[in-house]
py3Dmol code that shows the C-alpha trace and the ligand (Angstrom):
import py3Dmol

protein = """\
ATOM      1  CA  MET A   1     -17.279  48.313  24.932  1.00  0.00           C
ATOM      2  CA  ALA A   2     -13.499  48.005  25.145  1.00  0.00           C
ATOM      3  CA  ALA A   3     -13.954  44.941  27.360  1.00  0.00           C
ATOM      4  CA  ASP A   4     -16.406  43.496  24.802  1.00  0.00           C
ATOM      5  CA  ILE A   5     -13.854  43.958  21.996  1.00  0.00           C
ATOM      6  CA  ARG A   6     -11.152  42.324  24.094  1.00  0.00           C
ATOM      7  CA  ALA A   7     -13.465  39.377  24.831  1.00  0.00           C
ATOM      8  CA  GLU A   8     -14.273  39.007  21.104  1.00  0.00           C
ATOM      9  CA  LEU A   9     -10.581  39.079  20.209  1.00  0.00           C
ATOM     10  CA  ARG A  10      -9.789  36.555  22.896  1.00  0.00           C
ATOM     11  CA  LEU A  11     -12.167  34.070  21.269  1.00  0.00           C
ATOM     12  CA  LYS A  12     -10.633  34.741  17.841  1.00  0.00           C
ATOM     13  CA  VAL A  13      -7.130  34.183  19.210  1.00  0.00           C
ATOM     14  CA  GLU A  14      -8.217  30.933  20.830  1.00  0.00           C
ATOM     15  CA  ALA A  15      -9.639  29.792  17.488  1.00  0.00           C
ATOM     16  CA  MET A  16      -6.350  30.734  15.782  1.00  0.00           C
ATOM     17  CA  LYS A  17      -4.338  28.766  18.309  1.00  0.00           C
ATOM     18  CA  ALA A  18      -6.679  25.782  17.994  1.00  0.00           C
ATOM     19  CA  LYS A  19      -5.782  25.712  14.288  1.00  0.00           C
ATOM     20  CA  GLY A  20      -2.107  25.497  15.213  1.00  0.00           C
ATOM     21  CA  LYS A  21      -1.273  29.139  14.449  1.00  0.00           C
ATOM     22  CA  ARG A  22       0.770  31.199  16.860  1.00  0.00           C
ATOM     23  CA  ALA A  23      -0.839  34.124  18.710  1.00  0.00           C
ATOM     24  CA  PRO A  24      -0.614  37.666  17.283  1.00  0.00           C
ATOM     25  CA  HIS A  25       2.492  39.476  18.564  1.00  0.00           C
ATOM     26  CA  LEU A  26       2.723  43.229  19.240  1.00  0.00           C
ATOM     27  CA  ALA A  27       6.015  45.022  19.900  1.00  0.00           C
ATOM     28  CA  ALA A  28       6.068  48.510  21.434  1.00  0.00           C
ATOM     29  CA  ILE A  29       9.100  50.803  21.408  1.00  0.00           C
ATOM     30  CA  LEU A  30       9.330  53.144  24.384  1.00  0.00           C
ATOM     31  CA  VAL A  31      12.161  55.700  24.594  1.00  0.00           C
ATOM     32  CA  GLY A  32      13.106  57.429  27.861  1.00  0.00           C
ATOM     33  CA  SER A  33      10.836  57.730  30.890  1.00  0.00           C
ATOM     34  CA  HIS A  34       7.840  59.886  29.944  1.00  0.00           C
ATOM     35  CA  GLY A  35       5.283  59.221  32.710  1.00  0.00           C
ATOM     36  CA  PRO A  36       2.055  59.066  30.669  1.00  0.00           C
ATOM     37  CA  SER A  37       3.729  56.995  27.906  1.00  0.00           C
ATOM     38  CA  GLU A  38       4.849  54.428  30.460  1.00  0.00           C
ATOM     39  CA  VAL A  39       1.277  54.180  31.739  1.00  0.00           C
ATOM     40  CA  TYR A  40      -0.226  53.892  28.238  1.00  0.00           C
ATOM     41  CA  VAL A  41       2.274  51.293  27.020  1.00  0.00           C
ATOM     42  CA  GLY A  42       1.742  49.406  30.282  1.00  0.00           C
ATOM     43  CA  HIS A  43      -2.000  49.313  29.518  1.00  0.00           C
ATOM     44  CA  LYS A  44      -1.294  48.106  25.971  1.00  0.00           C
ATOM     45  CA  ILE A  45       0.899  45.236  27.213  1.00  0.00           C
ATOM     46  CA  LYS A  46      -1.705  44.289  29.816  1.00  0.00           C
ATOM     47  CA  ALA A  47      -4.453  44.277  27.169  1.00  0.00           C
ATOM     48  CA  CYS A  48      -2.308  41.992  24.971  1.00  0.00           C
ATOM     49  CA  GLU A  49      -2.019  39.542  27.852  1.00  0.00           C
ATOM     50  CA  GLU A  50      -5.766  39.648  28.419  1.00  0.00           C
ATOM     51  CA  VAL A  51      -6.602  38.715  24.816  1.00  0.00           C
ATOM     52  CA  GLY A  52      -3.869  36.084  24.526  1.00  0.00           C
ATOM     53  CA  PHE A  53      -1.484  38.065  22.294  1.00  0.00           C
ATOM     54  CA  THR A  54       2.268  37.865  22.721  1.00  0.00           C
ATOM     55  CA  SER A  55       3.830  41.275  23.449  1.00  0.00           C
ATOM     56  CA  SER A  56       7.318  42.757  23.628  1.00  0.00           C
ATOM     57  CA  LYS A  57       8.011  46.023  25.403  1.00  0.00           C
ATOM     58  CA  LEU A  58      11.229  47.367  23.891  1.00  0.00           C
ATOM     59  CA  SER A  59      12.497  50.076  26.267  1.00  0.00           C
ATOM     60  CA  TYR A  60      15.499  52.259  25.460  1.00  0.00           C
ATOM     61  CA  ASP A  61      17.438  54.873  27.366  1.00  0.00           C
ATOM     62  CA  VAL A  62      16.603  58.511  26.544  1.00  0.00           C
ATOM     63  CA  THR A  63      20.152  58.902  25.144  1.00  0.00           C
ATOM     64  CA  ILE A  64      19.748  56.286  22.380  1.00  0.00           C
ATOM     65  CA  SER A  65      20.548  57.662  18.923  1.00  0.00           C
ATOM     66  CA  GLU A  66      18.119  57.769  16.030  1.00  0.00           C
ATOM     67  CA  ALA A  67      20.444  55.512  14.009  1.00  0.00           C
ATOM     68  CA  ASP A  68      20.387  52.857  16.743  1.00  0.00           C
ATOM     69  CA  LEU A  69      16.583  53.033  16.943  1.00  0.00           C
ATOM     70  CA  LEU A  70      16.331  52.595  13.175  1.00  0.00           C
ATOM     71  CA  GLU A  71      18.406  49.429  13.536  1.00  0.00           C
ATOM     72  CA  GLU A  72      16.039  48.168  16.237  1.00  0.00           C
ATOM     73  CA  ILE A  73      13.083  48.789  13.904  1.00  0.00           C
ATOM     74  CA  ASP A  74      14.859  46.900  11.114  1.00  0.00           C
ATOM     75  CA  LYS A  75      15.251  43.928  13.462  1.00  0.00           C
ATOM     76  CA  VAL A  76      11.527  43.886  14.229  1.00  0.00           C
ATOM     77  CA  ASN A  77      10.689  44.278  10.533  1.00  0.00           C
ATOM     78  CA  ALA A  78      12.851  41.254   9.753  1.00  0.00           C
ATOM     79  CA  ASN A  79      11.388  39.140  12.577  1.00  0.00           C
ATOM     80  CA  PRO A  80       8.597  36.928  11.173  1.00  0.00           C
ATOM     81  CA  GLU A  81       7.359  36.206  14.723  1.00  0.00           C
ATOM     82  CA  ILE A  82       6.284  39.848  15.263  1.00  0.00           C
ATOM     83  CA  ASP A  83       3.122  41.111  13.526  1.00  0.00           C
ATOM     84  CA  GLY A  84       2.757  44.677  14.796  1.00  0.00           C
ATOM     85  CA  LEU A  85       5.139  47.451  15.872  1.00  0.00           C
ATOM     86  CA  ILE A  86       4.387  50.819  17.435  1.00  0.00           C
ATOM     87  CA  VAL A  87       6.741  53.603  18.475  1.00  0.00           C
ATOM     88  CA  GLN A  88       5.069  55.304  21.432  1.00  0.00           C
ATOM     89  CA  LEU A  89       4.970  59.101  21.025  1.00  0.00           C
ATOM     90  CA  PRO A  90       6.186  61.636  22.061  1.00  0.00           C
ATOM     91  CA  LEU A  91       9.903  60.973  21.486  1.00  0.00           C
ATOM     92  CA  PRO A  92      12.913  62.873  22.906  1.00  0.00           C
ATOM     93  CA  GLU A  93      13.826  66.045  20.967  1.00  0.00           C
ATOM     94  CA  HIS A  94      16.882  64.588  19.213  1.00  0.00           C
ATOM     95  CA  ILE A  95      14.820  61.909  17.458  1.00  0.00           C
ATOM     96  CA  LYS A  96      12.577  62.638  14.486  1.00  0.00           C
ATOM     97  CA  ALA A  97       9.389  60.594  14.823  1.00  0.00           C
ATOM     98  CA  ASP A  98       8.808  60.611  11.057  1.00  0.00           C
ATOM     99  CA  ASN A  99      12.129  58.949  10.370  1.00  0.00           C
ATOM    100  CA  LEU A 100      11.185  56.060  12.653  1.00  0.00           C
ATOM    101  CA  ILE A 101       7.591  55.775  11.446  1.00  0.00           C
ATOM    102  CA  ASN A 102       8.711  55.727   7.802  1.00  0.00           C
ATOM    103  CA  ARG A 103      11.046  52.835   8.604  1.00  0.00           C
ATOM    104  CA  ILE A 104       8.299  50.526   9.961  1.00  0.00           C
ATOM    105  CA  GLN A 105       7.202  47.904   7.464  1.00  0.00           C
ATOM    106  CA  PRO A 106       3.686  49.133   6.499  1.00  0.00           C
ATOM    107  CA  GLU A 107       2.078  45.714   7.162  1.00  0.00           C
ATOM    108  CA  LYS A 108       3.406  45.918  10.752  1.00  0.00           C
ATOM    109  CA  ASP A 109       2.454  49.598  11.256  1.00  0.00           C
ATOM    110  CA  VAL A 110      -0.526  48.895  13.535  1.00  0.00           C
ATOM    111  CA  ASP A 111      -0.685  52.600  14.522  1.00  0.00           C
ATOM    112  CA  GLY A 112      -1.548  53.419  10.901  1.00  0.00           C
ATOM    113  CA  PHE A 113       0.931  56.327  10.958  1.00  0.00           C
ATOM    114  CA  HIS A 114       3.089  55.266   7.983  1.00  0.00           C
ATOM    115  CA  PRO A 115       2.422  57.540   4.957  1.00  0.00           C
ATOM    116  CA  LEU A 116       1.444  54.499   2.890  1.00  0.00           C
ATOM    117  CA  ASN A 117      -1.235  53.452   5.392  1.00  0.00           C
ATOM    118  CA  PHE A 118      -2.406  57.000   6.038  1.00  0.00           C
ATOM    119  CA  GLY A 119      -2.598  57.619   2.289  1.00  0.00           C
ATOM    120  CA  ARG A 120      -4.624  54.450   1.804  1.00  0.00           C
ATOM    121  CA  MET A 121      -7.030  55.624   4.529  1.00  0.00           C
ATOM    122  CA  VAL A 122      -7.461  58.973   2.744  1.00  0.00           C
ATOM    123  CA  GLN A 123      -8.233  57.014  -0.439  1.00  0.00           C
ATOM    124  CA  SER A 124     -10.753  54.792   1.440  1.00  0.00           C
ATOM    125  CA  LEU A 125      -8.677  51.681   0.706  1.00  0.00           C
ATOM    126  CA  PRO A 126      -8.263  48.784   3.162  1.00  0.00           C
ATOM    127  CA  THR A 127      -5.467  49.659   5.611  1.00  0.00           C
ATOM    128  CA  HIS A 128      -4.457  50.037   9.239  1.00  0.00           C
ATOM    129  CA  VAL A 129      -6.552  52.964  10.523  1.00  0.00           C
ATOM    130  CA  PRO A 130      -4.887  54.839  13.459  1.00  0.00           C
ATOM    131  CA  ALA A 131      -5.914  53.310  16.784  1.00  0.00           C
ATOM    132  CA  THR A 132      -7.689  56.270  18.411  1.00  0.00           C
ATOM    133  CA  PRO A 133      -9.910  57.120  15.413  1.00  0.00           C
ATOM    134  CA  LEU A 134     -10.567  53.392  14.968  1.00  0.00           C
ATOM    135  CA  GLY A 135     -11.610  53.100  18.620  1.00  0.00           C
ATOM    136  CA  ILE A 136     -13.907  56.117  18.241  1.00  0.00           C
ATOM    137  CA  MET A 137     -15.582  54.675  15.117  1.00  0.00           C
ATOM    138  CA  GLU A 138     -16.027  51.358  16.906  1.00  0.00           C
ATOM    139  CA  MET A 139     -17.646  53.186  19.834  1.00  0.00           C
ATOM    140  CA  ILE A 140     -20.028  55.115  17.553  1.00  0.00           C
ATOM    141  CA  LYS A 141     -20.986  51.886  15.790  1.00  0.00           C
ATOM    142  CA  ARG A 142     -21.580  49.948  18.999  1.00  0.00           C
ATOM    143  CA  ALA A 143     -23.565  52.795  20.575  1.00  0.00           C
ATOM    144  CA  GLY A 144     -25.835  52.784  17.510  1.00  0.00           C
ATOM    145  CA  ILE A 145     -25.301  56.507  16.945  1.00  0.00           C
ATOM    146  CA  SER A 146     -26.766  57.665  13.656  1.00  0.00           C
ATOM    147  CA  VAL A 147     -24.103  59.517  11.682  1.00  0.00           C
ATOM    148  CA  VAL A 148     -25.292  59.846   8.100  1.00  0.00           C
ATOM    149  CA  GLY A 149     -26.373  63.419   7.355  1.00  0.00           C
ATOM    150  CA  LYS A 150     -25.455  64.629  10.853  1.00  0.00           C
ATOM    151  CA  HIS A 151     -23.110  67.517  11.539  1.00  0.00           C
ATOM    152  CA  CYS A 152     -19.853  66.365  13.105  1.00  0.00           C
ATOM    153  CA  VAL A 153     -17.568  69.064  14.480  1.00  0.00           C
ATOM    154  CA  VAL A 154     -13.980  68.063  15.220  1.00  0.00           C
ATOM    155  CA  VAL A 155     -11.776  70.285  17.397  1.00  0.00           C
ATOM    156  CA  GLY A 156      -8.053  69.840  16.694  1.00  0.00           C
ATOM    157  CA  ARG A 157      -6.349  68.749  13.486  1.00  0.00           C
ATOM    158  CA  SER A 158      -3.574  66.487  14.774  1.00  0.00           C
ATOM    159  CA  ARG A 159      -2.168  63.681  12.671  1.00  0.00           C
ATOM    160  CA  ILE A 160      -3.053  61.098  15.337  1.00  0.00           C
ATOM    161  CA  VAL A 161      -6.700  62.066  15.883  1.00  0.00           C
ATOM    162  CA  GLY A 162      -8.260  65.240  14.455  1.00  0.00           C
ATOM    163  CA  SER A 163      -7.274  64.854  10.804  1.00  0.00           C
ATOM    164  CA  PRO A 164      -8.037  61.137  10.448  1.00  0.00           C
ATOM    165  CA  ILE A 165     -11.329  61.248  12.403  1.00  0.00           C
ATOM    166  CA  SER A 166     -12.577  64.158  10.259  1.00  0.00           C
ATOM    167  CA  ILE A 167     -11.939  62.031   7.165  1.00  0.00           C
ATOM    168  CA  LEU A 168     -13.517  58.878   8.624  1.00  0.00           C
ATOM    169  CA  MET A 169     -16.665  60.666   9.826  1.00  0.00           C
ATOM    170  CA  SER A 170     -17.257  62.153   6.385  1.00  0.00           C
ATOM    171  CA  ARG A 171     -16.813  58.793   4.613  1.00  0.00           C
ATOM    172  CA  ARG A 172     -18.832  55.593   4.851  1.00  0.00           C
ATOM    173  CA  ARG A 173     -16.016  53.086   4.719  1.00  0.00           C
ATOM    174  CA  PHE A 174     -14.035  50.596   6.746  1.00  0.00           C
ATOM    175  CA  GLY A 175     -17.282  48.994   7.905  1.00  0.00           C
ATOM    176  CA  TYR A 176     -18.139  51.988  10.080  1.00  0.00           C
ATOM    177  CA  PRO A 177     -21.009  54.449  10.096  1.00  0.00           C
ATOM    178  CA  GLY A 178     -20.175  57.763   8.473  1.00  0.00           C
ATOM    179  CA  GLY A 179     -21.539  60.191   5.952  1.00  0.00           C
ATOM    180  CA  ALA A 180     -21.539  63.193   8.296  1.00  0.00           C
ATOM    181  CA  THR A 181     -21.076  66.768   7.181  1.00  0.00           C
ATOM    182  CA  THR A 182     -17.789  67.426   8.920  1.00  0.00           C
ATOM    183  CA  THR A 183     -16.259  70.662  10.185  1.00  0.00           C
ATOM    184  CA  LEU A 184     -12.612  70.564  11.222  1.00  0.00           C
ATOM    185  CA  THR A 185     -11.740  73.397  13.623  1.00  0.00           C
ATOM    186  CA  HIS A 186      -8.304  74.281  15.007  1.00  0.00           C
ATOM    187  CA  ARG A 187      -6.239  76.993  16.723  1.00  0.00           C
ATOM    188  CA  PHE A 188      -6.862  79.525  13.935  1.00  0.00           C
ATOM    189  CA  THR A 189     -10.649  79.069  13.899  1.00  0.00           C
ATOM    190  CA  PRO A 190     -12.303  82.356  14.918  1.00  0.00           C
ATOM    191  CA  ASP A 191     -15.309  81.897  17.234  1.00  0.00           C
ATOM    192  CA  LEU A 192     -14.931  78.203  18.032  1.00  0.00           C
ATOM    193  CA  ALA A 193     -18.229  78.228  19.957  1.00  0.00           C
ATOM    194  CA  HIS A 194     -20.137  79.250  16.789  1.00  0.00           C
ATOM    195  CA  HIS A 195     -19.096  75.907  15.290  1.00  0.00           C
ATOM    196  CA  THR A 196     -19.331  73.676  18.360  1.00  0.00           C
ATOM    197  CA  ARG A 197     -22.924  74.870  18.994  1.00  0.00           C
ATOM    198  CA  GLN A 198     -23.949  73.412  15.640  1.00  0.00           C
ATOM    199  CA  ALA A 199     -22.506  69.972  16.353  1.00  0.00           C
ATOM    200  CA  ASP A 200     -24.746  66.897  16.499  1.00  0.00           C
ATOM    201  CA  ILE A 201     -21.541  64.979  17.224  1.00  0.00           C
ATOM    202  CA  LEU A 202     -18.629  66.842  18.835  1.00  0.00           C
ATOM    203  CA  ILE A 203     -15.162  65.252  18.886  1.00  0.00           C
ATOM    204  CA  THR A 204     -12.439  67.154  20.753  1.00  0.00           C
ATOM    205  CA  ALA A 205      -8.765  66.221  20.581  1.00  0.00           C
ATOM    206  CA  VAL A 206      -6.772  69.199  21.781  1.00  0.00           C
ATOM    207  CA  GLY A 207      -5.325  68.660  25.261  1.00  0.00           C
ATOM    208  CA  LYS A 208      -6.751  71.827  26.851  1.00  0.00           C
ATOM    209  CA  PRO A 209      -8.750  70.949  29.981  1.00  0.00           C
ATOM    210  CA  GLY A 210     -12.118  72.691  30.099  1.00  0.00           C
ATOM    211  CA  LEU A 211     -11.856  74.125  26.548  1.00  0.00           C
ATOM    212  CA  ILE A 212     -15.475  73.129  25.840  1.00  0.00           C
ATOM    213  CA  ASN A 213     -18.119  74.290  28.335  1.00  0.00           C
ATOM    214  CA  GLY A 214     -21.881  73.943  28.545  1.00  0.00           C
ATOM    215  CA  ASP A 215     -22.523  77.235  26.718  1.00  0.00           C
ATOM    216  CA  MET A 216     -20.684  75.890  23.665  1.00  0.00           C
ATOM    217  CA  VAL A 217     -22.913  72.876  22.900  1.00  0.00           C
ATOM    218  CA  LYS A 218     -26.520  72.335  21.906  1.00  0.00           C
ATOM    219  CA  GLU A 219     -29.070  70.171  23.688  1.00  0.00           C
ATOM    220  CA  GLY A 220     -28.815  66.466  22.733  1.00  0.00           C
ATOM    221  CA  VAL A 221     -25.239  66.594  21.410  1.00  0.00           C
ATOM    222  CA  VAL A 222     -23.084  63.432  21.376  1.00  0.00           C
ATOM    223  CA  VAL A 223     -19.698  64.333  22.891  1.00  0.00           C
ATOM    224  CA  ILE A 224     -16.498  62.346  22.408  1.00  0.00           C
ATOM    225  CA  ASP A 225     -13.650  63.714  24.499  1.00  0.00           C
ATOM    226  CA  VAL A 226     -10.209  62.581  23.315  1.00  0.00           C
ATOM    227  CA  GLY A 227      -8.259  65.020  25.519  1.00  0.00           C
ATOM    228  CA  ILE A 228      -6.328  63.545  28.459  1.00  0.00           C
ATOM    229  CA  GLU A 229      -4.165  65.901  30.531  1.00  0.00           C
ATOM    230  CA  ARG A 230      -2.662  65.617  33.987  1.00  0.00           C
ATOM    231  CA  VAL A 231      -3.838  68.515  36.157  1.00  0.00           C
ATOM    232  CA  LYS A 232      -2.384  69.153  39.647  1.00  0.00           C
ATOM    233  CA  ASP A 233      -4.731  67.853  42.343  1.00  0.00           C
ATOM    234  CA  PRO A 234      -3.321  67.661  45.882  1.00  0.00           C
ATOM    235  CA  SER A 235      -6.341  65.618  47.013  1.00  0.00           C
ATOM    236  CA  LYS A 236      -5.188  62.694  44.820  1.00  0.00           C
ATOM    237  CA  LYS A 237      -2.522  60.249  45.958  1.00  0.00           C
ATOM    238  CA  SER A 238      -0.700  60.673  42.635  1.00  0.00           C
ATOM    239  CA  GLY A 239      -0.849  64.471  42.995  1.00  0.00           C
ATOM    240  CA  PHE A 240      -2.755  64.879  39.717  1.00  0.00           C
ATOM    241  CA  ALA A 241      -6.172  64.280  38.155  1.00  0.00           C
ATOM    242  CA  LEU A 242      -6.866  63.316  34.529  1.00  0.00           C
ATOM    243  CA  LYS A 243      -8.903  65.909  32.615  1.00  0.00           C
ATOM    244  CA  GLY A 244     -10.363  65.901  29.128  1.00  0.00           C
ATOM    245  CA  ASP A 245     -11.025  68.906  26.870  1.00  0.00           C
ATOM    246  CA  VAL A 246     -14.645  68.987  27.985  1.00  0.00           C
ATOM    247  CA  ASP A 247     -15.951  70.552  31.182  1.00  0.00           C
ATOM    248  CA  PHE A 248     -17.976  67.470  32.090  1.00  0.00           C
ATOM    249  CA  GLU A 249     -20.098  69.151  34.801  1.00  0.00           C
ATOM    250  CA  THR A 250     -21.615  71.771  32.473  1.00  0.00           C
ATOM    251  CA  VAL A 251     -21.651  69.749  29.213  1.00  0.00           C
ATOM    252  CA  ALA A 252     -23.006  66.387  30.445  1.00  0.00           C
ATOM    253  CA  PRO A 253     -26.468  67.751  31.404  1.00  0.00           C
ATOM    254  CA  LYS A 254     -26.997  68.925  27.794  1.00  0.00           C
ATOM    255  CA  ALA A 255     -25.492  65.862  26.081  1.00  0.00           C
ATOM    256  CA  SER A 256     -27.477  62.791  25.008  1.00  0.00           C
ATOM    257  CA  LEU A 257     -24.245  60.781  25.266  1.00  0.00           C
ATOM    258  CA  ILE A 258     -20.792  61.756  26.522  1.00  0.00           C
ATOM    259  CA  THR A 259     -17.502  59.908  27.080  1.00  0.00           C
ATOM    260  CA  PRO A 260     -15.738  60.296  30.434  1.00  0.00           C
ATOM    261  CA  VAL A 261     -12.008  60.883  31.012  1.00  0.00           C
ATOM    262  CA  PRO A 262     -10.538  58.541  32.100  1.00  0.00           C
ATOM    263  CA  GLY A 263     -12.451  55.421  31.061  1.00  0.00           C
ATOM    264  CA  GLY A 264     -13.621  56.663  27.640  1.00  0.00           C
ATOM    265  CA  VAL A 265     -11.529  56.998  24.510  1.00  0.00           C
ATOM    266  CA  GLY A 266      -8.317  55.686  26.175  1.00  0.00           C
ATOM    267  CA  PRO A 267      -9.452  52.067  26.539  1.00  0.00           C
ATOM    268  CA  MET A 268     -11.057  52.221  23.062  1.00  0.00           C
ATOM    269  CA  THR A 269      -7.708  53.343  21.588  1.00  0.00           C
ATOM    270  CA  ILE A 270      -6.137  50.224  23.015  1.00  0.00           C
ATOM    271  CA  ALA A 271      -8.988  48.093  21.632  1.00  0.00           C
ATOM    272  CA  GLY A 272      -8.335  49.662  18.198  1.00  0.00           C
ATOM    273  CA  LEU A 273      -4.650  48.797  18.442  1.00  0.00           C
ATOM    274  CA  LEU A 274      -5.485  45.189  19.336  1.00  0.00           C
ATOM    275  CA  LYS A 275      -7.837  44.931  16.342  1.00  0.00           C
ATOM    276  CA  ASN A 276      -5.139  46.186  13.984  1.00  0.00           C
ATOM    277  CA  THR A 277      -2.612  43.760  15.451  1.00  0.00           C
ATOM    278  CA  TYR A 278      -5.028  40.860  14.995  1.00  0.00           C
ATOM    279  CA  HIS A 279      -5.464  41.743  11.313  1.00  0.00           C
ATOM    280  CA  ALA A 280      -1.700  42.185  10.890  1.00  0.00           C
ATOM    281  CA  ALA A 281      -1.345  38.602  12.155  1.00  0.00           C
ATOM    282  CA  LEU A 282      -4.090  37.372   9.815  1.00  0.00           C
ATOM    283  CA  GLY A 283      -2.360  39.170   6.948  1.00  0.00           C
ATOM    284  CA  ASP A 284      -5.575  40.545   5.437  1.00  0.00           C
ATOM    285  CA  ILE A 285      -5.027  44.279   5.989  1.00  0.00           C
ATOM    286  CA  TYR A 286      -4.805  45.246   2.330  1.00  0.00           C
ATOM    287  CA  THR A 287      -7.241  42.666   0.965  1.00  0.00           C
ATOM    288  CA  ARG A 288     -10.038  42.820   3.536  1.00  0.00           C
ATOM    289  CA  GLU A 289     -13.560  43.591   2.282  1.00  0.00           C
ATOM    290  CA  TYR A 290     -15.362  46.360   4.129  1.00  0.00           C
ATOM    291  CA  HIS A 291     -19.103  46.800   4.288  1.00  0.00           C
ATOM    292  CA  TYR A 292     -21.055  50.022   4.414  1.00  0.00           C
ATOM    293  CA  HIS A 293     -23.287  50.768   7.351  1.00  0.00           C
ATOM    294  CA  ASP A 294     -26.433  52.814   8.067  1.00  0.00           C
TER     295      ASP A 294
END
"""
ligand_1 = """\
34
L34
N 2.543 55.790 18.715
N 1.751 57.095 20.416
C 1.521 56.171 19.487
N 0.304 55.584 19.295
C -0.754 55.955 20.073
O -1.960 55.431 19.850
C -0.546 56.910 21.075
N -1.548 57.285 21.942
C -1.593 58.666 22.427
C -0.194 59.035 22.931
N 0.896 58.506 22.120
C 0.712 57.490 21.212
C -2.002 56.464 22.932
O -1.786 55.264 22.949
C -2.591 58.580 23.547
N -2.701 57.164 23.850
C -3.370 56.640 24.975
C -3.447 55.269 25.224
C -4.078 54.774 26.345
C -4.658 55.622 27.255
C -4.611 56.985 27.030
C -3.965 57.491 25.899
C -5.290 55.078 28.491
O -5.073 53.941 28.837
N -6.070 55.905 29.203
C -6.740 55.524 30.425
C -6.132 56.161 31.657
C -4.670 56.269 31.634
C -4.065 56.836 32.913
O -4.433 56.375 34.005
O -3.206 57.747 32.806
C -8.172 56.013 30.321
O -9.037 55.451 31.012
O -8.409 56.975 29.582
"""
view = py3Dmol.view(width=600, height=400)
view.addModel(protein, "pdb")
view.setStyle({"model": 0}, {"cartoon": {"style": "trace"}})
view.addModel(ligand_1, "xyz")
view.setStyle({"model": 1}, {"stick": {}})
view.zoomTo()
view.show()
């Protein structure tokens, strides 16, 4: 599906260029040398190349000050040749992510993290929807999964995934299926399994490998695993294996559909980011018409 989205965007970019417009341009700020972030940003840059976008990887030493980073964001904001800007998270301890995110011009905030964009999403208004939830909604739509009236259980209430996906699944907006009864569980939920067993659609975004096992789901469940952790594995050349929140071996036999890790939500997150960047370049983020589904 991610490859399909990239192919669709590639055609749109070609059409844009044929009309004499420049290609969409994504800039990504990366601070320090956090292994997974380097991999993820690398995949984002590669995906930009594949669809014909221009990209800029803006890498800074771990010692850079917050004030200097704010200046770098101001430069991107003022650059009319750049449509989208993301600040890859996590950041070093001495930098407050919110201060950087709040500085990004909302039209260029293709992560959808700026309070203005997040607030618009909560109000069901046209906006940049965060990339991972957007990728998940796109996946649900393309898989033809029926959502309206179903019970969706979300595990984890993060700002990047859990909170926004719980809102999107309960709504029927942004052109995506929705209208689920949604339960949002988190670290203070007693008896997590009581809730997960009721899920028609289970979305986990926690970062605890194996948190969800086969005893915790019902037959026929649709499982979307957003977790991605590096677990020591001496048999691998890298020394680690990637693991989601879901114990695939025991859950997959009961699931009607399940996403793998890797090769599931990760590539769809990148597809979501590309979609947002395309719309940032078109300039229709706040005026776009959305259509209801199902
Ligand atoms: N600002 N920070 C910002 N925006 C985001 O949307 C993210 N996220 C999360 C971490 N920090 C962020 C990502 O980009 C997670 N994330 C992300 C992006 C891509 C992939 C995974 C997470 C990805 O490419 N996953 C591959 C395997 C990657 C590997 O080999 O390590 C996959 O197949 O799942």
